[in-house]
C-alpha positions as CSV (number, residue, x, y, z in Angstrom):
1,M,46.1,-6.6,-0.2
2,Q,45.5,-2.9,-0.6
3,S,44.8,-0.7,-3.5
4,T,45.8,3.0,-3.6
5,L,44.6,5.7,-5.9
6,E,46.0,9.2,-6.0
7,P,43.8,11.7,-7.9
8,K,44.7,15.3,-8.6
9,P,45.0,17.3,-5.4
10,S,41.8,18.9,-4.2
11,P,41.3,21.1,-1.1
12,Q,38.0,19.4,-0.4
13,V,39.3,15.8,0.0
14,R,42.5,14.1,1.1
15,H,45.2,13.6,-1.5
16,S,45.1,9.8,-1.3
17,I,42.8,7.2,0.0
18,E,43.4,3.5,0.8
19,I,41.0,0.6,0.5
20,W,41.5,-2.6,2.4
21,P,39.8,-6.0,1.9
22,G,37.1,-5.5,4.6
23,L,34.3,-8.0,5.1
24,P,31.5,-9.5,2.9
25,Y,28.9,-8.5,5.4
26,P,26.7,-6.6,6.0
27,L,25.8,-5.9,2.4
28,G,25.7,-2.2,1.5
29,S,27.8,0.6,3.1
30,H,28.3,0.2,6.9
31,F,30.0,2.8,9.1
32,D,31.6,1.2,12.2
33,G,32.8,4.3,13.9
34,K,36.2,4.2,12.3
35,G,35.5,3.8,8.7
36,V,33.1,2.3,6.1
37,N,32.8,-1.2,4.8
38,F,31.4,-1.7,1.3
39,A,29.9,-5.0,0.2
40,I,27.9,-5.8,-2.9
41,Y,26.6,-9.0,-4.4
42,S,27.2,-10.0,-8.0
43,Q,27.5,-13.6,-9.1
44,N,28.7,-13.0,-12.6
45,A,30.8,-9.8,-12.4
46,E,34.5,-9.8,-13.4
47,K,35.5,-6.7,-11.5
48,I,33.8,-4.0,-9.4
49,E,34.9,-0.5,-8.7
50,L,33.8,1.8,-5.9
51,L,33.3,5.5,-6.9
52,L,33.4,8.2,-4.3
53,F,32.0,11.6,-5.1
54,D,32.8,14.8,-3.1
55,K,29.7,16.8,-4.1
56,V,26.2,16.3,-5.3
57,D,26.8,18.2,-8.5
58,S,30.1,16.5,-9.4
59,T,30.2,15.3,-13.0
60,K,32.7,12.6,-12.2
61,A,34.0,10.7,-9.2
62,Q,36.7,12.1,-7.0
63,F,38.1,8.6,-6.3
64,T,37.7,5.3,-8.2
65,L,38.9,2.3,-6.3
66,E,38.7,-1.4,-7.3
67,L,37.1,-3.5,-4.6
68,P,40.1,-5.6,-3.4
69,D,38.4,-8.8,-2.3
70,K,35.7,-11.2,-3.1
71,T,34.1,-13.8,-0.9
72,G,31.8,-16.2,-2.7
73,P,29.7,-13.9,-4.9
74,V,30.2,-10.8,-2.6
75,W,32.7,-8.1,-3.5
76,H,34.0,-6.0,-0.6
77,G,36.4,-3.4,0.7
78,Y,37.0,-1.1,3.7
79,I,38.1,2.5,3.8
80,K,39.3,3.8,7.2
81,G,38.4,7.4,8.1
82,L,35.4,7.6,5.8
83,K,32.2,8.9,7.4
84,P,28.4,9.1,7.0
85,G,27.4,11.6,4.3
86,Q,29.8,10.2,1.7
87,L,28.3,9.9,-1.8
88,Y,29.1,6.8,-3.7
89,A,28.3,4.4,-6.6
90,Y,29.7,1.4,-8.4
91,R,31.0,0.4,-11.8
92,V,30.6,-3.3,-12.5
93,Y,32.6,-5.1,-15.2
94,G,31.5,-8.1,-17.1
95,S,30.2,-9.2,-20.5
96,Y,27.5,-7.2,-22.3
97,D,25.6,-10.2,-23.7
98,P,21.8,-9.6,-23.5
99,V,21.0,-12.8,-25.5
100,N,22.5,-14.7,-22.6
101,G,21.0,-12.4,-19.9
102,H,24.1,-10.3,-19.1
103,R,24.0,-6.5,-19.3
104,F,27.3,-5.4,-17.6
105,N,28.5,-2.1,-18.9
106,P,31.3,-0.3,-16.9
107,K,30.5,2.9,-18.7
108,K,27.5,3.1,-16.4
109,I,27.8,3.9,-12.7
110,L,25.2,2.1,-10.6
111,L,23.3,2.7,-7.4
112,D,24.1,0.3,-4.5
113,P,20.9,-1.9,-4.0
114,Y,21.5,-1.5,-0.2
115,A,21.9,2.3,-0.2
116,K,20.1,3.7,2.8
117,T,19.8,7.2,1.5
118,I,19.7,8.7,-2.0
119,G,22.1,11.6,-1.9
120,R,21.6,12.6,-5.5
121,P,18.4,11.6,-7.4
122,L,18.8,10.6,-11.0
123,T,18.5,13.2,-13.8
124,W,17.0,11.7,-17.0
125,S,19.4,11.3,-19.9
126,T,19.9,8.9,-22.7
127,D,23.2,8.1,-21.1
128,L,21.3,6.1,-18.4
129,F,20.5,3.4,-20.9
130,G,23.0,0.5,-21.0
131,Y,22.5,-0.1,-24.7
132,S,23.2,2.2,-27.7
133,L,20.3,4.3,-28.9
134,I,21.9,4.8,-32.3
135,D,20.3,1.7,-33.7
136,G,16.8,2.6,-32.4
137,T,15.5,-0.1,-30.1
138,D,18.2,-2.7,-30.6
139,D,19.4,-3.4,-27.0
140,R,22.1,-5.9,-28.2
141,V,24.7,-3.1,-28.7
142,A,26.3,-1.6,-25.6
143,S,26.3,2.1,-25.0
144,I,29.7,3.8,-24.8
145,T,28.7,7.0,-23.1
146,D,29.3,7.7,-19.5
147,N,26.4,8.5,-17.2
148,S,28.3,9.8,-14.1
149,Q,26.7,13.2,-14.0
150,F,23.1,11.8,-14.3
151,A,23.0,8.6,-12.3
152,P,21.6,8.4,-8.7
153,L,24.2,8.3,-5.9
154,G,23.9,6.5,-2.6
155,T,25.0,8.1,0.7
156,V,26.7,6.4,3.6
157,T,24.1,6.6,6.3
158,S,24.4,6.5,10.1
159,N,21.7,4.8,12.1
160,D,22.0,7.4,14.9
161,F,18.6,8.8,15.8
162,D,17.0,9.7,19.1
163,W,13.8,7.6,19.1
164,E,13.0,8.7,22.6
165,G,12.0,5.2,23.6
166,D,9.7,4.7,20.6
167,S,8.6,1.1,19.8
168,L,6.0,-0.6,17.6
169,L,2.5,0.0,18.8
170,D,1.2,-3.6,18.2
171,I,-2.5,-2.6,18.0
172,P,-4.6,-5.8,17.8
173,W,-6.0,-6.6,14.3
174,R,-9.6,-6.6,15.6
175,D,-9.2,-2.9,16.7
176,T,-7.3,-1.8,13.6
177,V,-8.8,0.8,11.2
178,I,-6.5,1.5,8.2
179,Y,-6.3,4.8,6.4
180,E,-4.5,4.6,3.0
181,T,-2.9,7.8,1.9
182,H,0.0,9.4,0.0
183,V,2.7,11.1,1.9
184,K,2.6,14.2,-0.3
185,G,-1.1,14.4,-1.2
186,I,-2.5,14.6,2.3
187,S,-0.6,17.7,3.3
188,K,0.3,19.5,0.1
189,N,-2.7,21.8,0.1
190,H,-3.4,22.0,3.8
191,P,-3.6,25.7,4.8
192,E,-2.6,25.1,8.4
193,V,0.5,23.1,7.6
194,A,3.7,25.3,7.4
195,P,4.3,26.0,3.7
196,E,7.9,24.6,3.9
197,L,6.6,21.3,5.2
198,R,3.6,20.7,2.9
199,G,3.9,17.5,0.8
200,S,6.7,16.1,3.0
201,Y,7.2,13.5,5.7
202,L,7.2,16.2,8.2
203,G,4.0,17.6,6.7
204,L,2.3,14.3,7.3
205,A,3.6,14.4,10.9
206,S,2.4,18.0,11.5
207,K,-0.2,18.8,14.1
208,P,-3.1,19.6,11.7
209,I,-2.8,16.3,9.9
210,I,-2.3,14.2,13.0
211,E,-5.3,15.9,14.6
212,H,-7.5,15.1,11.6
213,L,-6.4,11.4,11.6
214,T,-6.9,10.9,15.4
215,S,-10.2,12.8,15.5
216,L,-11.4,10.6,12.6
217,G,-10.7,7.5,14.7
218,I,-8.3,5.5,12.5
219,T,-5.5,3.5,14.1
220,A,-3.0,2.9,11.2
221,V,-1.7,5.1,8.4
222,Q,-0.9,3.0,5.3
223,L,1.4,4.9,3.0
224,L,1.6,4.5,-0.7
225,P,5.2,3.4,-1.6
226,V,7.9,5.4,0.2
227,H,10.9,3.5,-1.2
228,A,12.9,5.7,-3.5
229,K,11.3,5.6,-6.9
230,V,12.0,6.1,-10.6
231,N,9.9,8.6,-12.5
232,D,9.4,6.9,-15.8
233,L,11.0,8.7,-18.8
234,H,7.8,8.4,-20.8
235,L,6.0,10.3,-18.1
236,V,8.7,12.9,-17.6
237,S,8.7,13.6,-21.3
238,R,4.9,14.3,-21.0
239,K,5.4,16.5,-17.9
240,L,3.9,13.9,-15.7
241,T,5.3,11.8,-12.9
242,N,5.0,8.4,-11.2
243,Y,3.1,9.9,-8.4
244,W,2.0,6.7,-6.7
245,G,5.5,5.4,-6.6
246,Y,5.1,1.8,-7.7
247,N,8.4,1.9,-9.5
248,T,11.2,1.2,-7.0
249,L,14.7,2.4,-7.4
250,S,15.9,1.4,-3.9
251,Y,14.4,-1.0,-1.3
252,F,16.2,0.7,1.6
253,A,16.2,4.5,0.9
254,P,13.1,6.6,1.5
255,E,11.9,8.6,-1.4
256,P,14.1,11.8,-1.4
257,S,11.5,14.2,-2.9
258,Y,9.4,13.9,0.3
259,A,12.1,15.4,2.5
260,A,11.5,19.0,3.3
261,S,15.1,19.8,4.0
262,G,16.7,18.0,1.0
263,P,17.4,14.4,-0.2
264,Q,20.3,13.8,2.3
265,N,17.8,14.2,5.2
266,A,15.1,11.9,3.9
267,T,16.0,9.0,6.3
268,I,16.0,11.3,9.3
269,E,12.7,13.0,8.3
270,F,11.0,9.7,7.8
271,K,12.0,8.5,11.2
272,E,10.8,11.7,12.8
273,M,7.4,11.2,11.0
274,V,7.1,7.7,12.4
275,K,8.0,8.8,15.9
276,Q,5.3,11.6,15.8
277,L,2.6,9.3,14.4
278,H,3.5,6.7,17.1
279,K,3.2,9.4,19.8
280,A,-0.3,10.0,18.5
281,G,-1.2,6.3,18.7
282,L,-1.1,5.7,15.0
283,E,0.7,2.8,13.4
284,V,2.6,3.2,10.2
285,I,2.2,0.6,7.4
286,V,4.2,1.0,4.2
287,D,3.3,-0.2,0.7
288,V,6.2,-2.2,-0.7
289,V,7.0,-3.3,-4.2
290,Y,9.3,-6.3,-4.2
291,N,7.8,-7.8,-7.3
292,H,9.6,-5.5,-9.8
293,T,11.9,-2.6,-10.1
294,G,11.9,0.7,-12.0
295,E,14.4,-0.5,-14.6
296,G,11.7,-1.8,-16.9
297,N,12.0,-4.3,-19.6
298,H,15.0,-5.0,-22.0
299,L,14.6,-1.4,-23.3
300,G,14.6,0.2,-19.9
301,P,17.4,2.1,-18.2
302,T,20.4,0.6,-16.4
303,L,20.3,2.2,-12.9
304,S,21.3,-0.6,-10.4
305,F,20.3,-4.3,-10.5
306,K,20.4,-4.6,-14.3
307,G,24.0,-3.5,-14.5
308,I,25.1,-5.2,-11.3
309,D,23.9,-8.7,-12.3
310,N,20.9,-8.8,-14.5
311,R,20.8,-12.6,-14.7
312,S,20.8,-13.0,-11.0
313,Y,18.3,-10.3,-10.0
314,Y,15.5,-10.8,-12.5
315,K,13.4,-13.6,-13.9
316,L,14.4,-14.0,-17.5
317,N,12.4,-15.7,-20.3
318,P,13.7,-19.3,-20.4
319,A,13.2,-19.3,-24.2
320,D,15.3,-16.1,-24.7
321,S,17.2,-14.6,-21.9
322,R,17.3,-11.2,-23.6
323,F,13.7,-10.7,-22.4
324,Y,12.1,-10.7,-19.0
325,M,9.2,-12.6,-17.4
326,D,6.6,-10.0,-16.7
327,Y,4.1,-11.0,-14.0
328,T,3.6,-7.4,-13.0
329,G,2.7,-5.5,-16.2
330,T,5.7,-3.3,-15.6
331,G,8.4,-5.0,-17.8
332,N,10.3,-7.1,-15.3
333,T,9.9,-9.4,-12.2
334,L,12.4,-9.8,-9.4
335,D,13.6,-13.4,-8.8
336,P,13.0,-14.3,-5.1
337,G,14.1,-17.9,-6.1
338,N,17.6,-16.5,-6.0
339,P,18.7,-16.7,-2.3
340,Y,20.5,-13.4,-2.6
341,V,17.5,-11.6,-4.0
342,L,15.5,-13.2,-1.2
343,Q,18.1,-12.0,1.2
344,L,17.7,-8.5,-0.2
345,I,14.0,-8.5,0.4
346,M,14.3,-9.9,3.9
347,D,17.1,-7.5,4.8
348,S,15.0,-4.6,3.5
349,L,11.9,-5.6,5.5
350,R,13.9,-6.1,8.7
351,Y,15.6,-2.7,8.2
352,W,12.3,-0.9,7.9
353,V,11.1,-2.5,11.1
354,E,14.2,-2.3,13.2
355,E,15.7,1.0,12.0
356,M,12.7,2.8,10.6
357,H,10.2,1.5,13.2
358,V,7.3,0.8,10.7
359,D,4.5,-1.4,12.1
360,G,3.8,-3.5,9.0
361,F,3.7,-3.8,5.2
362,R,1.3,-4.0,2.4
363,F,2.9,-6.1,-0.4
364,D,2.0,-4.9,-3.9
365,L,1.2,-7.8,-6.3
366,A,2.2,-10.3,-3.6
367,S,1.5,-13.3,-5.7
368,A,4.7,-12.6,-7.7
369,L,6.7,-13.2,-4.6
370,A,5.3,-16.7,-4.5
371,R,6.7,-17.6,-8.0
372,E,10.0,-19.3,-7.1
373,F,10.0,-20.6,-10.7
374,Y,6.9,-19.7,-12.7
375,D,3.9,-21.0,-10.8
376,V,2.4,-19.4,-7.7
377,N,3.5,-21.5,-4.7
378,M,2.3,-20.6,-1.2
379,L,4.9,-22.9,0.3
380,S,7.7,-20.9,-1.4
381,A,10.9,-20.0,0.5
382,F,9.7,-16.4,0.9
383,F,6.7,-17.3,3.0
384,K,8.6,-19.9,5.0
385,I,11.3,-17.4,5.8
386,V,8.9,-14.7,6.8
387,Q,7.0,-17.1,9.1
388,Q,10.1,-18.1,11.0
389,D,11.6,-14.7,11.2
390,P,11.4,-13.4,14.8
391,I,11.0,-9.8,13.7
392,L,8.8,-10.0,10.6
393,S,6.4,-12.6,11.9
394,R,5.2,-10.2,14.5
395,V,4.4,-7.1,12.4
396,K,1.3,-6.6,10.2
397,L,1.6,-8.3,6.9
398,I,-0.9,-7.5,4.2
399,A,-1.0,-9.0,0.7
400,E,-2.4,-7.6,-2.4
401,P,-3.2,-11.3,-3.3
402,W,-2.8,-11.2,-7.1
403,D,-0.5,-10.4,-10.0
404,V,-1.1,-10.3,-13.7
405,G,0.4,-13.7,-14.5
406,Q,-1.5,-17.0,-15.1
407,G,-2.9,-18.3,-11.8
408,G,-2.0,-15.0,-10.1
409,Y,-5.4,-14.3,-8.4
410,Q,-4.9,-15.8,-5.0
411,V,-7.5,-14.1,-2.7
412,G,-8.0,-16.3,0.3
413,N,-4.9,-18.5,-0.2
414,F,-2.2,-16.7,1.6
415,P,-0.6,-18.2,4.8
416,W,-2.6,-17.8,8.0
417,H,-0.5,-15.0,9.6
418,W,-1.2,-12.7,6.6
419,A,-4.1,-10.4,6.0
420,E,-5.3,-9.8,2.4
421,W,-6.9,-7.1,0.4
422,N,-10.2,-8.7,-0.2
423,G,-11.0,-8.0,-3.8
424,Y,-14.2,-10.1,-3.5
425,Y,-15.4,-7.8,-0.7
426,R,-14.9,-4.7,-2.9
427,D,-16.6,-6.3,-5.9
428,N,-19.5,-7.9,-4.1
429,V,-20.3,-4.8,-2.0
430,R,-20.2,-2.5,-5.1
431,G,-22.3,-5.0,-7.0
432,F,-25.0,-5.1,-4.3
433,W,-25.3,-1.3,-4.1
434,K,-25.1,-1.0,-7.9
435,G,-28.3,-3.0,-7.9
436,Y,-27.1,-6.1,-9.7
437,P,-29.5,-9.0,-9.2
438,G,-28.6,-12.1,-7.2
439,K,-26.0,-10.4,-5.0
440,I,-27.8,-10.8,-1.7
441,G,-25.9,-13.9,-0.6
442,D,-22.5,-12.6,-1.6
443,F,-23.2,-9.4,0.2
444,A,-24.2,-11.2,3.4
445,T,-21.0,-13.3,3.2
446,R,-18.8,-10.2,2.9
447,L,-20.6,-8.5,5.8
448,S,-19.9,-11.5,7.9
449,G,-16.1,-11.5,7.4
450,S,-15.8,-13.8,4.3
451,S,-15.6,-17.1,6.2
452,D,-15.9,-18.9,2.9
453,M,-12.3,-17.8,2.1
454,Y,-10.7,-17.6,5.5
455,A,-12.3,-20.0,8.1
456,Y,-10.9,-23.2,6.5
457,Q,-7.3,-22.4,7.6
458,S,-8.4,-21.4,11.1
459,R,-7.9,-17.8,10.1
460,K,-9.8,-15.0,11.7
461,P,-12.2,-12.4,10.3
462,F,-9.3,-9.9,10.4
463,A,-7.6,-11.9,7.6
464,S,-9.9,-9.9,5.4
465,I,-8.9,-6.3,4.7
466,N,-12.2,-4.9,3.6
467,F,-12.2,-1.9,1.2
468,I,-14.6,-0.3,-1.2
469,T,-12.2,2.1,-2.7
470,A,-8.4,2.4,-2.8
471,H,-5.8,4.6,-4.5
472,D,-6.3,2.5,-7.6
473,G,-9.8,3.3,-8.9
474,F,-12.5,5.8,-8.2
475,T,-12.7,7.7,-5.0
476,L,-15.9,7.2,-3.0
477,N,-17.3,10.5,-4.3
478,D,-16.5,9.6,-7.9
479,L,-17.9,6.0,-7.4
480,V,-21.3,7.6,-7.0
481,S,-20.8,10.5,-9.5
482,Y,-19.3,8.8,-12.6
483,E,-20.3,5.8,-14.6
484,Q,-17.3,6.2,-17.0
485,K,-13.7,6.8,-16.3
486,H,-12.2,10.2,-17.3
487,N,-8.5,9.6,-17.6
488,F,-7.5,11.9,-20.4
489,A,-5.2,13.9,-18.2
490,N,-2.9,10.8,-18.2
491,G,-2.1,11.3,-21.8
492,E,-3.2,7.8,-22.9
493,N,-6.4,8.7,-24.7
494,N,-8.5,7.3,-21.8
495,R,-7.3,3.7,-22.6
496,D,-5.7,3.2,-19.1
497,G,-7.6,2.4,-16.0
498,D,-10.3,-0.2,-15.3
499,N,-13.4,-0.2,-17.4
500,H,-15.4,-2.3,-14.9
501,N,-16.1,0.0,-11.9
502,Q,-19.6,-0.9,-10.8
503,S,-20.1,2.8,-10.3
504,M,-23.2,5.0,-10.6
505,N,-23.9,8.6,-11.4
506,F,-27.7,8.9,-10.5
507,G,-28.5,10.5,-13.9
508,V,-25.8,13.0,-14.4
509,E,-22.1,12.3,-15.2
510,G,-19.9,14.2,-12.8
511,E,-20.7,17.4,-10.8
512,T,-24.2,18.7,-10.8
513,A,-26.3,21.4,-9.1
514,K,-29.4,19.2,-9.0
515,A,-30.4,18.8,-5.3
516,A,-32.2,15.5,-5.7
517,I,-29.2,13.9,-7.4
518,R,-26.7,15.3,-4.8
519,R,-28.9,14.0,-2.0
520,K,-28.9,10.5,-3.5
521,R,-25.2,10.6,-3.8
522,E,-24.7,11.7,-0.2
523,T,-27.0,8.9,1.0
524,Q,-25.1,6.3,-1.1
525,K,-21.7,7.5,0.2
526,R,-23.0,7.0,3.8
527,S,-24.4,3.6,2.9
528,F,-21.0,2.5,1.5
529,L,-19.2,3.8,4.6
530,T,-21.6,2.2,7.0
531,T,-21.3,-1.1,5.1
532,L,-17.5,-0.9,5.3
533,F,-17.2,-0.1,9.0
534,L,-19.9,-2.4,10.3
535,S,-18.6,-5.5,8.4
536,Q,-16.6,-8.1,10.2
537,G,-12.9,-7.8,9.3
538,V,-10.5,-4.9,9.1
539,P,-11.8,-1.8,7.3
540,M,-9.5,0.2,5.1
541,L,-10.6,3.8,4.2
542,S,-9.1,5.4,1.1
543,G,-7.8,8.8,2.3
544,G,-10.2,11.6,1.7
545,D,-13.2,9.5,1.3
546,E,-14.2,10.5,4.8
547,F,-15.1,14.0,3.4
548,G,-15.8,13.1,-0.3
549,R,-12.5,13.8,-2.1
550,S,-12.8,13.8,-5.9
551,Q,-10.4,13.1,-8.7
552,R,-12.9,14.3,-11.3
553,G,-13.6,10.9,-12.6
554,N,-10.0,9.8,-13.1
555,N,-9.8,6.2,-11.9
556,N,-6.0,5.8,-12.5
557,A,-4.4,9.0,-11.3
558,Y,-1.0,7.4,-10.9
559,A,0.7,10.1,-13.0
560,Q,-0.9,13.1,-11.5
561,D,1.3,15.0,-9.0
562,T,-1.3,17.8,-9.2
563,A,-4.4,19.1,-7.4
564,L,-6.2,16.1,-8.8
565,N,-4.5,14.0,-6.2
566,W,-3.7,16.6,-3.5
567,Y,-6.4,16.8,-0.8
568,N,-8.5,19.9,-0.9
569,W,-9.0,20.9,2.7
570,E,-11.5,23.7,2.0
571,F,-14.8,21.8,2.5
572,S,-18.2,22.4,1.2
573,T,-21.2,22.1,3.5
574,E,-21.8,18.6,2.2
575,Q,-18.2,17.6,2.8
576,T,-18.2,18.9,6.4
577,A,-21.4,16.9,7.1
578,L,-19.9,13.8,5.6
579,L,-16.8,14.1,7.7
580,T,-18.9,14.5,10.8
581,F,-20.8,11.4,9.9
582,S,-17.6,9.5,9.3
583,K,-16.2,10.4,12.7
584,K,-19.4,9.3,14.4
585,L,-19.5,6.1,12.4
586,L,-15.9,5.1,13.5
587,A,-16.7,6.0,17.1
588,F,-19.8,3.8,17.0
589,R,-17.7,0.9,15.6
590,K,-15.1,1.4,18.4
591,D,-17.8,1.5,21.1
592,H,-19.4,-1.8,19.9
593,P,-17.1,-4.8,19.7
594,I,-19.8,-6.9,18.2
595,F,-18.8,-5.4,14.9
596,R,-15.1,-6.4,15.3
597,R,-15.3,-10.0,16.4
598,R,-12.3,-12.3,16.9
599,S,-14.3,-15.3,15.6
600,F,-16.6,-15.9,12.7
601,L,-20.3,-15.7,12.9
602,T,-21.9,-19.1,12.7
603,G,-25.7,-18.5,12.4
604,S,-26.3,-21.4,14.8
605,L,-28.3,-21.3,18.0
606,G,-26.2,-23.4,20.2
607,K,-26.9,-22.9,23.9
608,N,-28.0,-19.3,23.4
609,I,-31.5,-17.8,23.3
610,C,-30.7,-16.5,19.8
611,K,-28.4,-17.0,16.9
612,D,-25.2,-14.9,16.8
613,V,-26.4,-13.7,13.4
614,S,-29.7,-14.1,11.6
615,W,-30.8,-12.8,8.2
616,W,-34.2,-11.2,7.7
617,H,-36.5,-11.0,4.8
618,P,-38.4,-7.7,4.3
619,L,-41.7,-9.6,5.0
620,G,-40.5,-10.1,8.6
621,H,-39.3,-13.7,8.5
622,E,-35.9,-15.2,8.5
623,M,-34.4,-15.8,5.1
624,A,-35.1,-19.2,3.6
625,Q,-32.9,-21.0,1.1
626,D,-35.1,-20.0,-1.8
627,D,-35.0,-16.4,-0.7
628,W,-31.2,-16.2,-1.2
629,A,-31.7,-17.3,-4.8
630,N,-34.4,-14.7,-5.5
631,P,-32.8,-12.2,-8.0
632,N,-35.5,-9.6,-7.3
633,L,-34.8,-9.4,-3.6
634,N,-33.3,-5.9,-2.9
635,S,-33.5,-5.6,0.8
636,L,-31.9,-7.5,3.7
637,G,-31.8,-7.4,7.4
638,M,-28.8,-8.5,9.5
639,L,-29.6,-9.1,13.2
640,L,-26.6,-9.5,15.5
641,C,-27.7,-10.9,18.9
642,G,-25.9,-9.4,21.9
643,A,-27.0,-12.3,24.1
644,A,-25.0,-14.6,21.9
645,F,-21.9,-12.4,21.9
646,Y,-19.6,-13.1,24.9
647,E,-16.1,-13.1,23.6
648,T,-13.1,-12.5,25.9
649,D,-10.0,-10.4,25.3
650,I,-6.6,-12.0,25.4
651,H,-6.5,-11.6,29.2
652,G,-9.8,-13.4,29.8
653,E,-11.9,-10.3,30.4
654,I,-15.4,-10.9,29.1
655,I,-16.6,-8.6,26.2
656,G,-20.3,-8.2,25.7
657,D,-22.5,-5.9,23.6
658,D,-26.1,-5.0,22.7
659,T,-28.3,-6.4,20.0
660,F,-28.2,-4.6,16.6
661,L,-30.3,-4.8,13.5
662,L,-28.9,-3.5,10.2
663,L,-31.3,-2.9,7.3
664,F,-29.9,-2.6,3.7
665,N,-32.0,-1.5,0.8
666,K,-30.7,-1.1,-2.7
667,N,-32.2,1.2,-5.3
668,S,-35.9,1.5,-4.8
669,A,-38.3,2.3,-2.0
670,K,-39.4,-0.8,0.0
671,T,-41.3,-1.7,3.2
672,F,-39.7,-3.8,5.9
673,V,-41.3,-5.7,8.8
674,L,-39.1,-5.2,11.8
675,P,-38.1,-8.6,13.3
676,K,-39.3,-9.9,16.7
677,P,-36.3,-11.4,18.4
678,A,-36.5,-13.0,21.8
679,D,-34.3,-10.5,23.6
680,C,-35.9,-7.2,22.6
681,K,-39.4,-5.7,22.2
682,E,-38.5,-2.4,20.5
683,W,-35.9,-1.0,18.1
684,L,-34.0,2.2,18.8
685,W,-33.1,4.0,15.6
686,E,-29.3,4.7,16.1
687,F,-28.5,6.3,12.8
688,S,-29.0,5.9,9.1
689,A,-27.4,6.9,5.8
690,D,-30.0,9.7,5.3
691,P,-28.1,13.0,5.5
692,D,-30.9,14.5,7.6
693,D,-31.5,11.3,9.6
694,K,-34.8,12.7,11.0
695,F,-35.7,9.5,12.8
696,K,-32.5,9.3,14.9
697,G,-33.4,8.4,18.5
698,K,-36.9,7.3,17.7
699,T,-38.1,3.8,18.8
700,F,-40.1,1.4,16.7
701,K,-42.0,-1.7,17.9
702,A,-40.9,-5.1,16.8
703,G,-43.2,-6.2,14.0
704,E,-43.8,-2.6,12.9
705,I,-43.8,-2.0,9.1
706,L,-41.1,0.5,8.1
707,K,-40.7,2.3,4.8
708,L,-37.1,2.1,3.5
709,E,-35.8,4.8,1.1
710,P,-33.5,3.8,-1.8
711,H,-29.8,3.4,-1.3
712,M,-30.3,3.2,2.5
713,V,-28.7,1.6,5.5
714,I,-30.4,1.9,8.9
715,V,-28.8,0.8,12.2
716,F,-31.1,-0.1,15.1
717,K,-30.3,-1.1,18.7
718,G,-32.6,-3.6,20.4
719,I,-34.2,-2.5,23.6
């Protein structure tokens, strides 16, 4: 069966167009060289129309064609002669019955959930809401206004791209160093990046940015969400934006605003970015948000999923289907218990690996994906499917192991082939350096790779993604400069953002000219960085911390597409010195595999002349059980014995290293008796957190008494 529509003649399009039944797969729009197949899932729709637009600024469709066939819950049609670049959307017919979970409204054109490119971003209008705004906030009355000139449009996209033999880098976890950054923020203000490329995918892939990343010594760039996003209306009305991007519009299309040459080229520019980063030896990990969409709660806009089949795509409140289950704090939660929603997620992940060449994913609020019904279940279909998938099981998978629902905090509980953002690491390390009593034991456990959480499943130290700061919260500079959040620029009267930051300001809130305070802050920054990069596990550096980037005390800068978030590449003397320290620190970690072990430290002697790790009291003896419980103990020594370290690589080559002693001292001057291990007589001062580091290269005898300055880490090598 065919359906023919003959619109008014136009010199820009043919006079008639035919649509044939086509196939129910693949979902989305697919160009086969001769034409385009369209397929869309909707379990409860009564009719679906395909709309073709001839121009980005068209206020109505050039052609409207009913999809002529339906197989199961998939509606489909094929148009011969149609080519990539075609703009399109859908109208979906059905009942508007929010009380029973249905929000069909054919007055609203909708974005294809499988659209690979956003050809026209949305323009905010009240016409984007599926319900009538006449009655205020009563969403039970359908809107009768058309949104054709405001709604986002998808673009038929070709997969043709010259990858020049590019493939995934497959850098081992133990050698991985992650750099979390925002596509726009890292290059927007860089004076050596071409002005037309700043803030874009190509800006991130430009020579100055790549040289900074490679000289720093990181191995993987983890990008804040790059899926096409929704800028919330409440932010736009306050002249703000959803800068971070945790408000997904499309799970296949890259964010169009990051394309230097316009929305239609976002996919090509993203691929070029990945290719250039791979050439430089840098993996690309993308932050993905499959737990919710940008359509919000029952009062949110109707842009795609909500109008295509609200009851199928979202978890609805079992007591009242008008409302959504909200495990994310954003108004809605996708329903991975629906096999077609699960297919959407899996198809999206595979697309980003196979077609976009990304090396891995960081899953935002990943616990929500484990809620097949309402409770978190680590044996859910999502994890089973990922584990058996020949593509996804081989890339880097990182969970943010919590959501905001009951039982959502799941750090340490994800399947063995996942790594996790270790929230305990962040909290315990901050607590130790803040000076909280009784944190010595927790601190030592985090330094050692958090075996208490990961060893029981035969997981490895690299299951723990160690971080002290991230996009969400204070920057490293602000962590040592502010004790209170300063989020007034967000327009929420400073109510947003975390109040429990375990931060310190050393006597002055914010910037100061006092040299003594500035020196303490610089020392503490170096101590944080040294702790991070010499802990077992995978370190994640928040972009800009390597040179002391500040957000002026804003610990929730999600809405700030301003200089507050854009990196300032004009460094002070202190920032230049911190960057130099960061580079040397990462190079030191790379040179010494004892700090990136494949197996957990045991603290046992075994057949060795020394324990692989031993913990030392400032009085010069090994820590006893009672010492760990001493709330007044502020100093700790960690001795890693080189003679007990003889791991092999995957090919059987033996890896050895030297003996190292790390001394950690919190917030007051102390003396420390240097240990006397069996395999060394002296200690060579490698480096410290002291900005001047005047003892670098000096040797000290074992048993010698050393004075430790506050907020200090010192690294010695045994000789």
